[in-house]
C-alpha positions, 0 to 999 in steps of 0.5 A: 361432892365429898371434895366440895363438902370438905372444902366448905367445912374447911372454910367454915373452920377457918372463918371461925364460924363454929358455935361460940359462947360469948363472955356474957354467957350468950350463944352465937349461932352461925347462919348460912344462905346462898342468897345475898342479904337483899333477897326477899328470903334473906330479908325475912331471915334478918327479921327472924334473927332480930326476933331471936335476939330480942326474945332471948334478951340478947343471949342468942345471936345469929351471925350470918354468912350470905351469898354462898360464902359457906353454903351451896344450893344443891348440897345444903342439906348435907352441909348443914348436917355436917356442921358447915354452919349451925343453921342454914337455908336448905333446898330439898326440892333441888337436891340431886338425890335422897329427897324424891318425896320432898321434891314430888310433894311440892307439886301436890298442891293444886288449888291451894289458895295462899302461902299460909295454906301451903305451909299448913298443908305441908305441916299436916302431911309431914306429920302423917307421912314418915317418908317426908320426915325421913328425907330430912333426917339428921336435921331439925327443921326451923321453918317451912318455905312457902312461895308466891304463885307463878303466871306466864310471862311472854316476850311478844305473844300475849296469852289470853287463853289456854289455846294461846299456849300452843306452839310457845316454847316456855321455860317451866318447872319440871312438875309443869312440863307435862301439863304444858305439853298437853296444852300444846306448848313446847316446854323446856327445863333450864336454870332460871339464871339462863332465862334472861338471855334466852328470852332476849335472844328469842330462844324461848318465848316465855317463862312460868314465873312469879311477877317478882321476877319482872324486877328481881331478874329484870324480865321486864326488859325482855318480855311484854306480857304477863298472864295471871294464870295461877300456877299452884305450888307447895311448901317445903322445909327450908331452914334447918339446924343439924340434930347434933347441934340442936341437942347441944342447945340448952332446953330454953334455947331449943324452946326459943327457936321452936317458938320462933318458927311461926315468926320466921314463916310469917316474915317469909310470907310478908317479904315474898308478898312485898317482892311480888307487889313490887314486881307488879308495880315495876312491870306496869311502869316498864310497860308490861301488859297484865292479862287476866285468864278466864275462870274456865281456863283456870279450872281446866289448868287446875284439873290438868295440874292435879292429874299430872300430880297424881302421875308424879305421885305414882312414879315415886314407886320407883324410889320405893315410896308410895306418893299417892296417899300423900297426894290424896291427903294434900288434896283432901286438906286443900278441899276441906280448907275451902269450907273453913280455916287452915288445917288444925293439924298444923303445928311447928313440931310436926315436920321435924327430921329423924335423928 
């Protein structure tokens, strides 16, 4: 890991991508992402960059480095802390260590209804529980990442009810494995990059994935049925700058970036939703059959999901964390939200990492 990080920093220095001041006194900040510029996440990033340029009157500009040119997926937090880029896409839920509470909390959102609610709930629990802020120490979070809701995509066997899951070998996220086992499925955890070939060869029968993958990952070529079971998921801090670089910015530029958080998150919601709708349309055009799920089955799945989430929360104790209060608070917020608007405690400054 150290060798890889050193190599990334060396690349950054050779690329001349450190923080720079333009002749007109403006500031150029570098941005790094493991995704290509055509990805929905990147399209949202580009919208945020343009907002920053316009809101600053051209005095703050963002120079992007796409497709992993500077930033990896599994070590992005450490790389941003060490200045590989000024700002970057971070993935605490995928990092190999040091973010156990962040990874677990993403599975505490059973029953959540929208991407906006995912963000609001995360901001509230991050404001209340230091464990979540501590795991992004040294970073100034600039945006929280929501996500669309996965369903069940299968090759040849339609899933019309939860009983149809019995015996199916499904690729699923780690937080869903035990739920699917309880329903009689044979879940496996594999990199999403391996799923297409596994579906094509019949190694797996299906995958828990959102509908945008029908187009973006070409799953419509190797699967025929998409069941609209709503698999809950949560939000997590996903765009950040090192605290050291943040402190070097003038106060006016700090305010600009802090105020732009809602713009960035709104762009993410919009681009993710557009990709979802495009995936559904593409899947239908390719002959994929979309199947509804009965409300009773959805309710049963949500109950199992939350029961498993409670167990994951308890298991955090082995890492010295008490996840149960975080889980209970997330669920309290989601339940309360059904009767009204998004939680009032949500605000951009609430989820920053410690210095």
